[in-house]
Structures are given as C-alpha cells and as structure tokens.
PAKEGU-522866 format. One record per residue (C-alpha): x, y, z; residue in three letters; residue number from 1. Coordinates in steps of 0.5 Angstrom, whole numbers, plus 500, padded with zeros to 3 digits. Layout:
BEGIN
(r (X,Y,Z),'ALA',NUM)
...
END
This chain:
BEGIN
(r (111,401,817),'MET',1)
(r (109,395,813),'LYS',2)
(r (115,396,808),'LYS',3)
(r (120,395,814),'MET',4)
(r (117,389,817),'ILE',5)
(r (116,385,811),'ILE',6)
(r (123,383,809),'VAL',7)
(r (124,383,802),'MET',8)
(r (126,377,799),'MET',9)
(r (131,376,794),'ILE',10)
(r (129,369,790),'THR',11)
(r (136,369,787),'CYS',12)
(r (141,374,787),'VAL',13)
(r (145,370,781),'CYS',14)
(r (144,364,778),'ALA',15)
(r (150,361,781),'CYS',16)
(r (149,364,788),'MET',17)
(r (146,358,790),'GLU',18)
(r (152,354,789),'LYS',19)
(r (156,360,791),'ALA',20)
(r (153,360,798),'GLU',21)
(r (154,352,798),'GLN',22)
(r (161,353,797),'GLN',23)
(r (162,360,801),'ASN',24)
(r (164,363,795),'ILE',25)
(r (162,369,791),'SER',26)
(r (158,369,784),'PRO',27)
(r (161,370,777),'LEU',28)
(r (159,377,775),'ILE',29)
(r (154,378,769),'GLY',30)
(r (148,373,770),'LYS',31)
(r (142,376,769),'LYS',32)
(r (136,372,773),'ASN',33)
(r (136,377,779),'VAL',34)
(r (129,377,781),'LYS',35)
(r (126,382,786),'LEU',36)
(r (119,382,789),'THR',37)
(r (119,390,789),'SER',38)
(r (122,396,785),'ARG',39)
(r (124,399,791),'LEU',40)
(r (130,399,795),'MET',41)
(r (130,395,802),'THR',42)
(r (136,394,807),'PRO',43)
(r (136,387,804),'GLU',44)
(r (137,389,797),'VAL',45)
(r (142,394,799),'LEU',46)
(r (147,389,802),'TRP',47)
(r (146,384,796),'SER',48)
(r (150,389,792),'LEU',49)
(r (157,388,790),'GLY',50)
(r (162,393,792),'ARG',51)
(r (168,394,787),'ILE',52)
(r (174,394,791),'GLY',53)
(r (182,394,789),'ASN',54)
(r (182,396,781),'VAL',55)
(r (189,395,778),'ASP',56)
(r (191,396,770),'VAL',57)
(r (195,391,767),'SER',58)
(r (202,394,765),'PRO',59)
(r (201,394,758),'ASP',60)
(r (194,398,759),'GLY',61)
(r (190,393,756),'LYS',62)
(r (186,389,762),'GLN',63)
(r (183,391,768),'VAL',64)
(r (184,387,775),'ALA',65)
(r (179,388,780),'TYR',66)
(r (176,385,786),'THR',67)
(r (168,385,788),'VAL',68)
(r (166,384,795),'THR',69)
(r (159,380,796),'TRP',70)
(r (156,380,803),'TYR',71)
(r (152,374,806),'ASP',72)
(r (147,376,810),'ILE',73)
(r (145,369,813),'GLU',74)
(r (152,368,815),'ARG',75)
(r (153,375,817),'ASN',76)
(r (160,375,813),'ALA',77)
(r (163,377,807),'SER',78)
(r (167,375,801),'ASN',79)
(r (172,378,796),'SER',80)
(r (174,375,789),'GLU',81)
(r (178,377,783),'ILE',82)
(r (176,379,777),'TYR',83)
(r (179,381,770),'ILE',84)
(r (176,384,764),'MET',85)
(r (179,388,758),'ASP',86)
(r (179,396,758),'VAL',87)
(r (173,396,754),'ASP',88)
(r (169,392,759),'GLY',89)
(r (169,385,754),'GLY',90)
(r (172,378,756),'ASN',91)
(r (170,379,764),'LYS',92)
(r (173,373,768),'LYS',93)
(r (172,371,775),'GLN',94)
(r (179,369,777),'LEU',95)
(r (179,366,784),'THR',96)
(r (173,362,787),'SER',97)
(r (175,361,795),'SER',98)
(r (172,361,801),'PRO',99)
(r (177,366,803),'GLU',100)
(r (177,374,802),'LYS',101)
(r (182,376,796),'GLU',102)
(r (185,383,796),'GLY',103)
(r (191,388,795),'ALA',104)
(r (191,386,788),'ILE',105)
(r (197,388,784),'LYS',106)
(r (200,386,777),'TRP',107)
(r (207,383,776),'ARG',108)
(r (211,388,772),'PRO',109)
(r (212,383,766),'ASP',110)
(r (204,382,766),'GLY',111)
(r (204,375,767),'MET',112)
(r (201,374,774),'TYR',113)
(r (197,378,778),'ILE',114)
(r (199,378,786),'GLY',115)
(r (194,378,791),'PHE',116)
(r (193,377,799),'VAL',117)
(r (189,371,802),'ARG',118)
(r (189,370,809),'LYS',119)
(r (195,374,811),'GLY',120)
(r (199,370,805),'LYS',121)
(r (201,372,798),'LEU',122)
(r (199,369,792),'PHE',123)
(r (200,369,785),'GLU',124)
(r (195,367,779),'ILE',125)
(r (195,368,771),'LYS',126)
(r (191,372,768),'SER',127)
(r (187,366,765),'ASP',128)
(r (185,364,772),'GLY',129)
(r (191,358,772),'THR',130)
(r (197,357,775),'GLY',131)
(r (195,360,782),'GLU',132)
(r (201,359,787),'ARG',133)
(r (203,361,794),'GLU',134)
(r (209,365,795),'ILE',135)
(r (212,362,801),'VAL',136)
(r (217,366,805),'PHE',137)
(r (222,364,811),'PRO',138)
(r (218,364,817),'GLY',139)
(r (211,365,819),'GLU',140)
(r (209,372,817),'LYS',141)
(r (202,375,816),'GLN',142)
(r (202,380,810),'ILE',143)
(r (197,386,810),'ASN',144)
(r (199,388,803),'GLU',145)
(r (205,388,798),'PHE',146)
(r (207,391,792),'SER',147)
(r (212,389,786),'TYR',148)
(r (219,393,785),'SER',149)
(r (218,396,778),'PRO',150)
(r (224,391,775),'ASP',151)
(r (220,385,779),'GLY',152)
(r (226,384,783),'LYS',153)
(r (224,386,790),'LYS',154)
(r (217,385,794),'LEU',155)
(r (215,391,799),'LEU',156)
(r (211,388,804),'LEU',157)
(r (207,391,810),'ALA',158)
(r (207,386,816),'ILE',159)
(r (205,387,823),'ASP',160)
(r (211,387,827),'THR',161)
(r (211,386,835),'GLN',162)
(r (216,392,837),'VAL',163)
(r (214,393,845),'THR',164)
(r (211,389,851),'GLU',165)
(r (204,390,853),'VAL',166)
(r (204,392,860),'LEU',167)
(r (200,387,864),'GLY',168)
(r (200,382,859),'LYS',169)
(r (207,381,858),'ASP',170)
(r (210,384,864),'VAL',171)
(r (206,379,869),'TYR',172)
(r (208,372,866),'LYS',173)
(r (206,369,872),'ASP',174)
(r (199,371,872),'LEU',175)
(r (197,368,865),'PRO',176)
(r (189,369,866),'LYS',177)
(r (190,376,868),'ALA',178)
(r (187,381,863),'ASN',179)
(r (189,388,864),'ALA',180)
(r (192,394,860),'TYR',181)
(r (197,398,864),'ILE',182)
(r (198,405,860),'VAL',183)
(r (203,410,861),'GLU',184)
(r (202,415,856),'ASP',185)
(r (197,418,851),'LEU',186)
(r (195,414,844),'MET',187)
(r (194,407,848),'TYR',188)
(r (188,406,843),'ARG',189)
(r (186,409,836),'HIS',190)
(r (179,409,833),'TRP',191)
(r (177,402,834),'ASP',192)
(r (183,398,837),'THR',193)
(r (188,398,843),'TRP',194)
(r (195,399,842),'LYS',195)
(r (198,392,843),'ASP',196)
(r (205,393,842),'GLY',197)
(r (205,391,835),'SER',198)
(r (206,396,829),'PHE',199)
(r (205,395,821),'THR',200)
(r (212,395,818),'HIS',201)
(r (215,395,811),'LEU',202)
(r (219,389,809),'TYR',203)
(r (223,388,803),'ILE',204)
(r (225,381,800),'ALA',205)
(r (228,379,794),'ASP',206)
(r (224,376,788),'TYR',207)
(r (225,372,782),'SER',208)
(r (219,368,779),'ASP',209)
(r (216,366,785),'GLY',210)
(r (222,365,789),'THR',211)
(r (223,370,795),'VAL',212)
(r (229,371,800),'SER',213)
(r (227,372,808),'SER',214)
(r (224,379,808),'PRO',215)
(r (228,385,811),'GLU',216)
(r (224,390,816),'ASP',217)
(r (226,397,814),'ILE',218)
(r (223,400,820),'ASN',219)
(r (226,395,825),'SER',220)
(r (225,397,832),'GLY',221)
(r (220,403,830),'GLU',222)
(r (214,404,835),'PRO',223)
(r (210,407,830),'TRP',224)
(r (206,404,824),'ASP',225)
(r (208,405,817),'THR',226)
(r (204,406,813),'PRO',227)
(r (200,410,818),'THR',228)
(r (194,407,821),'LYS',229)
(r (188,407,821),'PRO',230)
(r (187,410,814),'PHE',231)
(r (193,409,810),'ASP',232)
(r (195,403,806),'ASP',233)
(r (201,401,801),'ILE',234)
(r (199,407,796),'SER',235)
(r (203,411,801),'GLU',236)
(r (209,408,798),'THR',237)
(r (213,409,791),'SER',238)
(r (218,405,788),'TRP',239)
(r (223,409,784),'SER',240)
(r (223,406,777),'PRO',241)
(r (230,403,778),'ASP',242)
(r (228,400,784),'GLY',243)
(r (233,403,788),'ARG',244)
(r (229,407,792),'ILE',245)
(r (223,407,796),'LEU',246)
(r (219,413,798),'ALA',247)
(r (214,412,804),'TYR',248)
(r (210,417,809),'SER',249)
(r (210,416,816),'SER',250)
(r (208,419,822),'LYS',251)
(r (214,417,827),'LYS',252)
(r (212,419,833),'LEU',253)
(r (210,416,840),'THR',254)
(r (205,417,846),'GLY',255)
(r (203,424,847),'LYS',256)
(r (207,427,841),'GLU',257)
(r (203,423,837),'TYR',258)
(r (197,424,840),'ALA',259)
(r (198,432,839),'GLU',260)
(r (201,432,832),'SER',261)
(r (199,431,825),'THR',262)
(r (206,432,822),'ASN',263)
(r (208,426,818),'SER',264)
(r (214,426,813),'ASN',265)
(r (216,423,807),'ILE',266)
(r (222,418,807),'TYR',267)
(r (227,415,802),'LEU',268)
(r (230,408,803),'TYR',269)
(r (236,406,799),'SER',270)
(r (235,399,798),'THR',271)
(r (243,399,796),'GLU',272)
(r (246,403,803),'SER',273)
(r (240,401,807),'LYS',274)
(r (240,408,809),'LYS',275)
(r (233,412,810),'THR',276)
(r (233,420,808),'GLU',277)
(r (228,425,811),'ILE',278)
(r (225,430,806),'ILE',279)
(r (222,435,810),'ASN',280)
(r (215,438,807),'GLY',281)
(r (210,442,811),'GLY',282)
(r (208,442,818),'ASN',283)
(r (202,437,818),'GLY',284)
(r (201,431,814),'TYR',285)
(r (206,429,808),'ASP',286)
(r (203,423,804),'LYS',287)
(r (202,420,798),'SER',288)
(r (209,420,795),'PRO',289)
(r (210,418,787),'SER',290)
(r (216,418,783),'PHE',291)
(r (216,421,776),'SER',292)
(r (217,416,770),'PRO',293)
(r (224,418,769),'ASP',294)
(r (226,417,777),'GLY',295)
(r (228,425,777),'SER',296)
(r (222,428,781),'LYS',297)
(r (218,426,787),'LEU',298)
(r (211,428,788),'LEU',299)
(r (207,428,794),'TRP',300)
(r (201,432,798),'LEU',301)
(r (203,436,804),'SER',302)
(r (199,440,809),'MET',303)
(r (202,447,812),'GLU',304)
(r (198,448,818),'ARG',305)
(r (201,443,824),'ALA',306)
(r (195,440,828),'GLY',307)
(r (190,441,823),'TYR',308)
(r (188,434,819),'GLU',309)
(r (183,438,814),'ALA',310)
(r (188,443,812),'ASP',311)
(r (189,444,804),'LYS',312)
(r (193,439,801),'LEU',313)
(r (199,442,796),'ARG',314)
(r (202,438,791),'ILE',315)
(r (209,439,792),'PHE',316)
(r (214,436,787),'ILE',317)
(r (222,435,789),'TYR',318)
(r (228,435,784),'ASP',319)
(r (232,429,787),'LEU',320)
(r (238,432,784),'ALA',321)
(r (238,439,787),'ASN',322)
(r (234,437,793),'LYS',323)
(r (229,443,792),'THR',324)
(r (221,443,792),'LYS',325)
(r (216,447,789),'THR',326)
(r (209,448,790),'ASP',327)
(r (205,447,784),'TYR',328)
(r (198,448,787),'SER',329)
(r (198,455,790),'LYS',330)
(r (192,457,786),'ASP',331)
(r (188,451,786),'PHE',332)
(r (183,451,792),'ASP',333)
(r (181,444,793),'SER',334)
(r (185,438,795),'ASN',335)
(r (188,433,790),'PRO',336)
(r (187,426,791),'SER',337)
(r (189,420,787),'GLY',338)
(r (195,423,783),'ILE',339)
(r (198,419,778),'VAL',340)
(r (203,421,773),'TRP',341)
(r (202,420,765),'SER',342)
(r (207,415,762),'LYS',343)
(r (211,420,759),'ASP',344)
(r (211,424,765),'GLY',345)
(r (208,431,762),'LYS',346)
(r (202,431,766),'SER',347)
(r (199,429,772),'LEU',348)
(r (192,427,773),'TYR',349)
(r (188,427,779),'PHE',350)
(r (181,428,782),'THR',351)
(r (178,434,786),'ALA',352)
(r (172,436,789),'CYS',353)
(r (168,442,787),'PHE',354)
(r (161,444,788),'ASP',355)
(r (160,437,792),'GLU',356)
(r (162,433,786),'THR',357)
(r (169,430,785),'PHE',358)
(r (172,431,778),'ARG',359)
(r (178,429,774),'VAL',360)
(r (183,434,773),'PHE',361)
(r (190,435,769),'GLN',362)
(r (196,439,771),'MET',363)
(r (202,440,765),'THR',364)
(r (209,439,768),'PHE',365)
(r (213,442,768),'PRO',366)
(r (209,448,766),'GLU',367)
(r (204,448,771),'GLY',368)
(r (197,450,770),'GLY',369)
(r (190,446,771),'PHE',370)
(r (184,444,767),'LYS',371)
(r (178,440,769),'GLN',372)
(r (178,435,763),'ILE',373)
(r (171,431,766),'SER',374)
(r (164,434,764),'LYS',375)
(r (160,436,770),'ASP',376)
(r (155,432,772),'GLY',377)
(r (152,429,779),'PHE',378)
(r (157,424,780),'PHE',379)
(r (164,423,783),'ASP',380)
(r (170,420,780),'TYR',381)
(r (176,417,783),'GLN',382)
(r (182,413,782),'HIS',383)
(r (184,415,775),'ILE',384)
(r (189,410,772),'GLN',385)
(r (192,410,765),'GLU',386)
(r (190,405,760),'THR',387)
(r (193,403,753),'VAL',388)
(r (188,408,749),'ASN',389)
(r (185,412,755),'GLY',390)
(r (183,412,762),'PHE',391)
(r (179,408,767),'VAL',392)
(r (176,411,773),'VAL',393)
(r (171,409,779),'ASN',394)
(r (165,413,779),'ARG',395)
(r (159,413,784),'SER',396)
(r (153,417,785),'GLN',397)
(r (149,418,792),'ILE',398)
(r (144,414,788),'ILE',399)
(r (148,409,785),'ARG',400)
(r (154,405,787),'PRO',401)
(r (161,405,785),'THR',402)
(r (163,402,778),'GLU',403)
(r (169,402,773),'ILE',404)
(r (168,407,767),'PHE',405)
(r (172,408,761),'ARG',406)
(r (174,415,761),'PHE',407)
(r (176,419,755),'ASP',408)
(r (180,425,757),'ALA',409)
(r (179,429,750),'LYS',410)
(r (171,429,751),'SER',411)
(r (171,428,758),'GLY',412)
(r (166,423,757),'GLU',413)
(r (165,416,761),'SER',414)
(r (162,409,759),'THR',415)
(r (161,404,764),'GLU',416)
(r (165,397,763),'ILE',417)
(r (164,393,770),'SER',418)
(r (156,393,771),'PHE',419)
(r (157,389,777),'VAL',420)
(r (150,391,780),'ASN',421)
(r (146,392,773),'ARG',422)
(r (142,386,774),'ASP',423)
(r (139,389,781),'ILE',424)
(r (139,396,779),'LEU',425)
(r (135,395,773),'GLU',426)
(r (129,392,777),'GLN',427)
(r (129,398,782),'LEU',428)
(r (126,405,781),'ASP',429)
(r (131,409,783),'LEU',430)
(r (130,416,786),'PRO',431)
(r (132,423,783),'ALA',432)
(r (137,428,785),'MET',433)
(r (137,435,785),'GLU',434)
(r (142,441,787),'LEU',435)
(r (139,446,790),'HIS',436)
(r (142,453,793),'ARG',437)
(r (140,455,800),'VAL',438)
(r (141,462,802),'LYS',439)
(r (145,462,809),'THR',440)
(r (144,467,815),'THR',441)
(r (150,471,813),'ASP',442)
(r (148,471,805),'GLY',443)
(r (152,466,802),'LYS',444)
(r (149,461,797),'ASP',445)
(r (150,454,800),'MET',446)
(r (149,448,795),'PRO',447)
(r (145,442,798),'MET',448)
(r (143,435,795),'TRP',449)
(r (136,434,795),'VAL',450)
(r (134,426,793),'ILE',451)
(r (127,425,791),'LEU',452)
(r (122,419,793),'PRO',453)
(r (122,415,786),'PRO',454)
(r (116,417,782),'ASN',455)
(r (115,423,786),'ILE',456)
(r (108,426,785),'ASP',457)
(r (110,434,787),'LYS',458)
(r (102,435,788),'SER',459)
(r (103,432,794),'LYS',460)
(r (107,433,801),'LYS',461)
(r (112,428,803),'TYR',462)
(r (116,428,810),'PRO',463)
(r (123,430,810),'CYS',464)
(r (130,427,813),'ILE',465)
(r (135,432,813),'GLU',466)
(r (142,429,814),'MET',467)
(r (147,433,818),'CYS',468)
(r (154,431,815),'THR',469)
(r (160,429,820),'GLY',470)
(r (167,431,820),'GLY',471)
(r (167,436,821),'PRO',472)
(r (171,437,815),'GLN',473)
(r (170,433,809),'GLY',474)
(r (167,433,802),'GLU',475)
(r (159,430,802),'ILE',476)
(r (160,430,794),'SER',477)
(r (157,424,791),'GLN',478)
(r (160,418,795),'SER',479)
(r (155,412,796),'TYR',480)
(r (154,410,803),'SER',481)
(r (152,403,805),'TYR',482)
(r (149,405,812),'ARG',483)
(r (147,413,810),'TRP',484)
(r (144,411,804),'ASN',485)
(r (140,416,801),'TYR',486)
(r (137,412,795),'ALA',487)
(r (134,407,801),'LEU',488)
(r (132,413,805),'MET',489)
(r (128,416,799),'ALA',490)
(r (125,409,797),'SER',491)
(r (122,409,803),'GLN',492)
(r (118,415,801),'GLY',493)
(r (122,421,804),'TYR',494)
(r (125,427,801),'VAL',495)
(r (132,427,803),'VAL',496)
(r (136,433,804),'ILE',497)
(r (144,434,805),'TYR',498)
(r (146,441,806),'PRO',499)
(r (154,443,805),'ALA',500)
(r (154,447,811),'ARG',501)
(r (160,451,813),'ARG',502)
(r (166,446,814),'GLY',503)
(r (165,441,808),'VAL',504)
(r (171,441,804),'SER',505)
(r (168,441,797),'GLY',506)
(r (167,449,797),'TYR',507)
(r (174,452,798),'GLY',508)
(r (179,452,804),'GLN',509)
(r (176,458,807),'GLU',510)
(r (169,455,807),'TRP',511)
(r (172,448,810),'SER',512)
(r (176,452,815),'ASP',513)
(r (170,456,818),'ALA',514)
(r (167,450,822),'VAL',515)
(r (173,450,827),'SER',516)
(r (172,453,834),'LYS',517)
(r (165,455,831),'ASP',518)
(r (162,448,832),'HIS',519)
(r (155,451,835),'GLY',520)
(r (155,457,831),'GLY',521)
(r (155,458,823),'GLN',522)
(r (155,451,821),'PRO',523)
(r (149,450,825),'GLU',524)
(r (145,456,823),'ARG',525)
(r (147,453,816),'ASP',526)
(r (143,447,818),'LEU',527)
(r (137,451,820),'LEU',528)
(r (137,455,814),'SER',529)
(r (137,448,810),'ALA',530)
(r (131,446,814),'ALA',531)
(r (127,453,813),'ASP',532)
(r (128,452,805),'TYR',533)
(r (126,445,804),'ILE',534)
(r (120,447,809),'ALA',535)
(r (118,452,804),'SER',536)
(r (117,447,798),'GLN',537)
(r (110,445,796),'PRO',538)
(r (112,438,796),'TRP',539)
(r (115,438,803),'VAL',540)
(r (110,437,809),'ASP',541)
(r (113,442,814),'GLU',542)
(r (110,439,820),'ASN',543)
(r (114,432,818),'ARG',544)
(r (121,434,818),'ILE',545)
(r (127,430,822),'GLY',546)
(r (134,431,822),'ALA',547)
(r (139,425,823),'VAL',548)
(r (147,425,823),'GLY',549)
(r (153,421,825),'ALA',550)
(r (160,423,829),'SER',551)
(r (160,431,828),'TYR',552)
(r (153,430,825),'GLY',553)
(r (151,427,832),'GLY',554)
(r (154,433,835),'TYR',555)
(r (149,437,830),'SER',556)
(r (143,433,832),'ILE',557)
(r (144,434,840),'PHE',558)
(r (146,441,839),'TRP',559)
(r (139,442,834),'LEU',560)
(r (135,438,839),'ALA',561)
(r (136,444,844),'GLY',562)
(r (136,450,839),'ASN',563)
(r (131,448,833),'HIS',564)
(r (125,452,835),'ASN',565)
(r (120,446,833),'LYS',566)
(r (123,446,826),'ARG',567)
(r (124,438,827),'PHE',568)
(r (119,433,829),'LYS',569)
(r (124,427,831),'THR',570)
(r (132,426,831),'PHE',571)
(r (137,420,830),'ILE',572)
(r (144,421,833),'ALA',573)
(r (150,416,831),'HIS',574)
(r (156,416,835),'CYS',575)
(r (155,423,837),'GLY',576)
(r (158,428,841),'ILE',577)
(r (154,430,847),'PHE',578)
(r (159,433,852),'ASP',579)
(r (165,437,849),'MET',580)
(r (168,437,856),'ARG',581)
(r (168,429,856),'ALA',582)
(r (170,428,849),'MET',583)
(r (176,432,850),'TYR',584)
(r (179,428,856),'THR',585)
(r (177,421,853),'THR',586)
(r (178,421,845),'THR',587)
(r (185,419,843),'GLU',588)
(r (188,424,837),'GLU',589)
(r (188,430,841),'MET',590)
(r (191,434,835),'PHE',591)
(r (183,434,833),'PHE',592)
(r (180,437,839),'GLU',593)
(r (186,442,840),'ASN',594)
(r (185,445,833),'TRP',595)
(r (177,445,833),'GLU',596)
(r (176,447,840),'ASN',597)
(r (182,447,845),'GLY',598)
(r (183,445,852),'PRO',599)
(r (176,447,856),'PHE',600)
(r (181,449,862),'TRP',601)
(r (183,455,858),'ASP',602)
(r (179,461,859),'LYS',603)
(r (180,463,852),'GLU',604)
(r (176,457,850),'ASN',605)
(r (170,458,854),'GLU',606)
(r (166,461,849),'ARG',607)
(r (167,455,845),'ILE',608)
(r (165,450,850),'TYR',609)
(r (159,454,852),'ALA',610)
(r (156,451,845),'GLN',611)
(r (156,444,848),'SER',612)
(r (150,440,847),'PRO',613)
(r (149,438,854),'VAL',614)
(r (149,446,856),'ASN',615)
(r (142,446,852),'PHE',616)
(r (139,440,855),'ILE',617)
(r (134,444,858),'LYS',618)
(r (131,446,852),'ASN',619)
(r (130,439,849),'TRP',620)
(r (123,437,848),'ASP',621)
(r (123,432,841),'THR',622)
(r (123,425,841),'PRO',623)
(r (130,422,839),'ILE',624)
(r (134,415,837),'LEU',625)
(r (141,414,839),'VAL',626)
(r (146,409,836),'PHE',627)
(r (153,408,839),'HIS',628)
(r (158,402,838),'GLY',629)
(r (162,400,844),'GLU',630)
(r (168,400,841),'HIS',631)
(r (168,407,838),'ASP',632)
(r (174,410,841),'TYR',633)
(r (174,416,837),'ARG',634)
(r (167,418,840),'VAL',635)
(r (167,414,846),'PRO',636)
(r (160,410,847),'TYR',637)
(r (159,414,854),'THR',638)
(r (157,420,850),'GLN',639)
(r (151,416,847),'GLY',640)
(r (149,414,854),'LEU',641)
(r (149,421,857),'ALA',642)
(r (145,423,851),'ALA',643)
(r (139,418,852),'PHE',644)
(r (139,418,859),'ASN',645)
(r (138,425,859),'SER',646)
(r (133,425,855),'ALA',647)
(r (129,420,859),'ARG',648)
(r (130,423,865),'MET',649)
(r (126,429,862),'MET',650)
(r (121,424,860),'ASN',651)
(r (122,425,852),'ILE',652)
(r (121,419,848),'PRO',653)
(r (128,416,846),'ALA',654)
(r (131,410,844),'LYS',655)
(r (138,407,845),'LEU',656)
(r (141,402,841),'VAL',657)
(r (148,400,843),'ILE',658)
(r (152,395,838),'PHE',659)
(r (157,392,843),'PRO',660)
(r (162,389,837),'GLU',661)
(r (162,395,833),'GLU',662)
(r (166,401,833),'THR',663)
(r (165,408,830),'HIS',664)
(r (162,405,824),'TRP',665)
(r (157,399,823),'VAL',666)
(r (160,394,819),'LEU',667)
(r (157,387,820),'ARG',668)
(r (151,385,815),'PRO',669)
(r (146,383,820),'GLN',670)
(r (148,389,825),'ASN',671)
(r (147,394,819),'ALA',672)
(r (141,391,817),'ILE',673)
(r (138,392,824),'LEU',674)
(r (141,399,824),'TRP',675)
(r (137,401,818),'GLN',676)
(r (130,397,821),'ARG',677)
(r (131,401,827),'GLU',678)
(r (132,407,823),'PHE',679)
(r (126,407,819),'PHE',680)
(r (122,404,825),'ALA',681)
(r (123,411,828),'TRP',682)
(r (122,415,823),'MET',683)
(r (116,412,820),'ASP',684)
(r (113,413,828),'LYS',685)
(r (114,420,828),'TRP',686)
(r (114,422,821),'LEU',687)
(r (109,418,818),'LYS',688)
(r (103,419,822),'TYR',689)
END
C-alpha cells in the first residue's frame, strides 16, 4: 500500500507551469523540464497529462488548430487553451492564454480567423495569435457551439432555449422559496440532469467579418434538443456547399414517446424558404449528415431496428435530385464513425472497429467497396481529416493518451506530430500489451487485451485484475481512459485483463447482439472463461485475482459475486445494476431496458429477470467495494446502496464510496484521485497479502 499513500510529487510539470498556475492558464506545449520522482504511473501523474480536445484542419490544409485541456488538482478545476501547428508538426504556437476554457474551435472558411467559444460567447482569433475579438450578438444568448457556413456568410449556433414552464418553479410564483419538480410524463430527467424546460436549439445568423445579425431560432417552440442530448454535438449538422441548406439530426419526440424510442431523423432546413423537410431513414437513430463536396448528395448513418441503440450503423447516401437513398454498407460488418468526404468527392474516409482496434477505411464513390488503409497495430485511429498532403488523425492506446498523428493513406503509416505529453511519458516505464485469444464455453475465440506490469519478470507470479466492460454493447478497443486507466493499474504491479465478452461491438454485429436478453448468460460465462484462462498462466497467481466493472460491468460484478465459485478474491463495482426490477422502474431511457430485458411483469421475461444479481445474494461470500454517484440517473445510486447494504447484512467485508456531486462518471479531479486511491487501497488489501 506504500505506493498509494505516498503522493508522488511532480516538481514541475512545465517550466511555465508555475506562471500558468499563478495566472490560472495552461502551459505552453513543448517544454522539456518535467521532473517526476518515480518512473511508475500514479493518479497524480495521470491527471497532469494534457488531453487533446477539438482538432480542426485549416481550409488550405496546411495547419492544424487544436485544444488541450489541463487539470489543476489543487484547484479541482481544468482549463482548455487553443494551439496551432503545421500539418508536419512544426511551428507549434499557443494562441490563447486566459483563465476561461476555450473550445468548439472552427476555422473561418477564408482561413483568416479561428472561431471559438469561451464562457458562452463567440470569439475569433488570427492564426498568429493576434486580433482576438468577441462576436457580439443582439440579446444575451449563451452559445454552446457554432459553425460557419461554407461561404462564410452565416453562422450556425447551438443555444439553450427556454421552451416550456417547469412545473413547481414557474407555476407557483408566489412561493419563490419552494423547490420542487412536478412531473406528468416520462423523461423528466436524463443521465445527469433534470428537465427544466430548456432545450438546445439551432440558430442561424447572418455574418460578415465579425458583424452579425440577430440569430433566428430554426427550432422555435420545439420541446426537444437539437442536437440530441446528451452525447450529440454540432457535428450532427452539415451545411450544403452553397450555404442554402442545413442538414441536421434530431429526435423530435417528447415524454413517454421519447423515452421509448431511438427514432431520430435527418432534417433539411432551407435558409431561403425557412422551411424544414424530413428525410426518412431507418427506424432507429439517423445521425451524422454530411453533404458531398458538389452538394448533390447527402450521407448519413442509419440504424434499422427501432429501440436498439447498438444496432449496426449503415452508410446511407441520398441523391437530393431524385430523392433516393442507397445503403452502401450492406457487406461491412462494423460501425463506421467520423466519415468525411474526400475533397474531390470520389472517396469516403472513416474509422471502424475490428478485432478491438479502430482502423482507417476508404470507400470509393459511387462504385462502393471498402478497403482498410491503415496498418494493423495496437492502437485506435479516430477523427480523420484531409490535409494538403495527406491526413491527420487522433491516435490512442490503452497505455498511451490521445495525440495527433500525420497519416499516410498510401503506406498506412502514422507519425506523431502533437507530442503534448512526450515529456512526461518519456520518464515513465509503461506497461506492455498483448492480445490473447480465449476459448469460450461455446467454442468461440474471444479476443482479450492483457496489460502487463512495467518490466515484468515472468518467472514470478503477479496478482490480476479482470476488467468487466460496460455497455452492455460498445467497443473496448484501444481507447485511453482517465479513470479505468490500465497503464495505472499495471503500474501498481497488477496484470490487467480486458476480455471482449459477448456484446462488445468490435467483433461483428452478431457478437454484439448476443448480450441482449441474456445478461446473466453467455456474456458472464465469457468473463469466467477469461478468469480461468489467465489463472492458467505461469506468471499469474490464481489465488489473487479480482474483478472490477462499471455500469453493465457493475452488473457483471454483482452477478459474478453470486456465481464465481471462488475464482475471485475481491470485487469492485461502480454504478452497477444490482436489482433489475428496480432498474427498470427508475431509469430514464426506457427503450434501452425494453430492448435488453423487457418489462418484468410480462411472463415471457421471467427467465431474464431470474438472472438479476439480487437473486444470487445468498451466494455472496467475497469482499466488495461499491462506488456510485448521487446524480447518476441512468443507474440510480440506490442500486449501489442496496448492494452494499446487502453485503454488510450478510457480514461480508464491504465498503461504500458515494460521490454526492458526481454522475455516472467521476469528472472532478480530486474526486477522481480519491476514487483511484480507494480503488488501489482495496485491491492491495485483498490481493497483495
């Protein structure tokens, strides 16, 4: 436990960090005098890494603007600044130095300015860091995001807009100190916020070199969010090349209909007629519209099955002249993401997950046909953008944070150009990674990432942590997490395994579908197979294996606690589902529960609810740590209370950590470090004896 009770001091994160802390700004990238006191990753070092945010290539393809977020542990806050560099990584420059966060960056179409949002206001700055100015709009409107029309004559703005009254606060105006929510339908709260009658709307304003007209709400009176919350953003919109049409996606439903449906659609808004036209896609999510360079076609991603948020994303291309759509991805068994048209309109470039890594693909147009253009490797590619002489992409690994890379489509090679965290990473002994194949109980080969402690000596035996992924669908891939950080876990002396159990989305749609209505079945047997496999390795101590997981992974932990037959010595669950019946009646997006389990009062679902972890509590005999956030409305925190209370009433060693201000995630720096200290204190107690 000594490693975790000693706070690893960082004497200086950058030469300019001291000045930056005094002024509450972030450091200039590129300094080389970082001094760490240990070569092992710690929570404090992890939260000193800079995090790449928005990335945008200049209109001439020669420069890249990007944001980096830095965290100040002492102040329990973060700040983001804007940087710029050439597409080969040269001439790095910090453009902003303010005590406020900058984000939502966009190059102006003429390349003279970079627009950005700071504290709800729109600003512009020249690429040499001069000429910063606020774009002043008539009225007091707080801006979330924005984009320029291709001709630079209009602005699109995402603005939170009050549409309906809040029952309780707005109705009883003679009771100003009363504080109550009064609801009459479903979807009164979502993920981490209560509905307050305010919705994000799209506004359009005329623009001319810093001068703007009063923005017009193109969603006026609509009681739903556009873009759809909580995860969609301004990338769910697309301007036609002539600026006359705006395409956007939205789920235009309310109340119970909204809660039970995934049916968003694509809409076309005419800036001339002010009219909106709907394009019917699939029965589920339709999203990510994108006009072709000549404006004759519109691409978007579409799900076929209603109510299933993890259905396959199909590439639809719509001919605006004859109003026909074509599915170009019938034979592509993965989910495309971040699709961009080539500048000549003859190709599409995107990333998709295969074998738990995101790779770069090209589709020719209009012929169709896909080919992988990136080389295989233990990393993820995301957010590809074309430059004057190639592409830039974001690249990450489980053991390395996201950086910006130059990508060569011909060779498939990538070269780092941002180096935001080089100075810290060079001083760390990082873990190694291996991809193993585990034989499942039904004879399948399941991929599994194995992360090894730095400088591992395989003649010795090490304790092991099995990660149970959430979702229940979704890729595990090579994404870098700042909470479930596998480099950090391995650096504390643990072998970490991350099996791609049934339900994850990087192994084909059939594999992904297999978790639905079988939560306590084959997916959990896959996790047990992973534990048995790693226990057979000579460098793992079979008597010191623990399991951890969040959300559906927390469900897995609670289920395993009653069914593991002494395989594990301890468990950690974060925001996990303990009682499926209570979950069904207290969560918010009902389409999820309806698809995955169905109503528990329907007799046909009795088998499914028989797998609820609460039904196996009589078998619990293993120490367990439970984390939960009080503002988690997806998996209400009473699930965590119920699991902890049950364990203690059965005299099982247990600990409960509740975060009154956190949600389904832990986002505040000091809370996150507390989380990690409690995590390792618990693991060390039960696995390092």
